[in-house]
C-alpha positions in Angstrom: 64.1 -233.9 -58.2 67.1 -235.0 -60.3 66.9 -237.3 -63.3 69.7 -239.0 -65.3 70.1 -240.2 -68.8 71.5 -243.6 -69.8 72.7 -244.9 -73.1 73.5 -248.6 -73.0 76.9 -249.5 -74.3 77.2 -252.2 -76.9 80.6 -253.8 -76.7 80.8 -254.4 -80.4 80.4 -250.7 -81.2 83.2 -248.2 -81.3 81.9 -244.9 -80.0 83.0 -241.7 -78.4 81.1 -239.3 -76.1 80.4 -235.9 -77.7 81.2 -233.7 -74.8 80.7 -230.6 -77.0 77.0 -231.5 -77.3 76.3 -232.9 -73.8 74.4 -230.9 -71.2 73.0 -231.6 -67.8 70.7 -229.0 -66.3 67.9 -229.3 -63.9 65.4 -228.4 -66.7 66.8 -230.7 -69.4 69.6 -233.1 -70.2 71.3 -234.3 -73.4 73.8 -237.2 -73.8 75.4 -237.6 -77.3 77.7 -240.3 -78.7 79.3 -240.7 -82.1 79.4 -244.3 -83.4 82.4 -245.0 -85.5 82.0 -248.5 -87.0 79.4 -247.7 -89.6 80.1 -246.8 -93.2 79.5 -243.2 -92.1 79.8 -241.9 -88.6 76.5 -241.7 -86.8 75.7 -239.4 -83.9 73.0 -240.5 -81.5 71.5 -238.1 -78.9 69.3 -239.0 -76.0 67.4 -236.1 -74.5 65.1 -235.4 -71.6 63.0 -232.3 -70.9 61.3 -231.8 -67.6 57.6 -231.2 -68.1 57.6 -227.8 -66.5 60.8 -226.5 -68.2 60.9 -223.8 -70.8 60.2 -225.2 -74.3 62.0 -222.3 -76.1 65.2 -222.8 -74.1 65.1 -226.6 -74.8 64.5 -226.0 -78.5 67.4 -223.6 -78.7 69.7 -226.2 -77.2 68.5 -228.8 -79.8 69.0 -226.2 -82.7 72.5 -225.5 -81.4 73.4 -229.2 -81.4 71.9 -229.7 -84.9 73.8 -226.7 -86.2 77.1 -228.2 -85.0 76.3 -231.6 -86.5 75.2 -230.0 -89.8 78.5 -228.1 -90.1 80.3 -231.4 -90.1 77.7 -233.2 -92.3 76.9 -235.8 -89.6 74.0 -238.2 -89.8 72.1 -238.0 -86.5 69.4 -239.7 -84.5 67.6 -238.0 -81.7 65.7 -240.0 -79.1 64.2 -239.1 -75.7 61.4 -237.9 -73.5 60.6 -234.4 -74.7 57.4 -233.8 -72.5 55.9 -231.5 -75.0 52.1 -231.3 -75.2 51.5 -230.7 -78.9 47.9 -229.6 -78.2 49.4 -226.5 -76.4 51.8 -225.5 -79.2 
């Protein structure tokens, strides 16, 4: 089964897709954009993790993205469907 992520475009926003952060695998996906018309640039990520995928691999992907953003001092928002049962963590 294949899923896809969508981020709705607002015509009044200037943004660029962050290809260096995007990923599309069968187990998880990430779509990132950088919004340019705020007082500071804002990076928004929409993530999806398949319920049966490996949590550690998904977490490593998120940590990798956050490391890149932190190096450039970017404010970020992460949204999505993580499919993590916190009772099992």
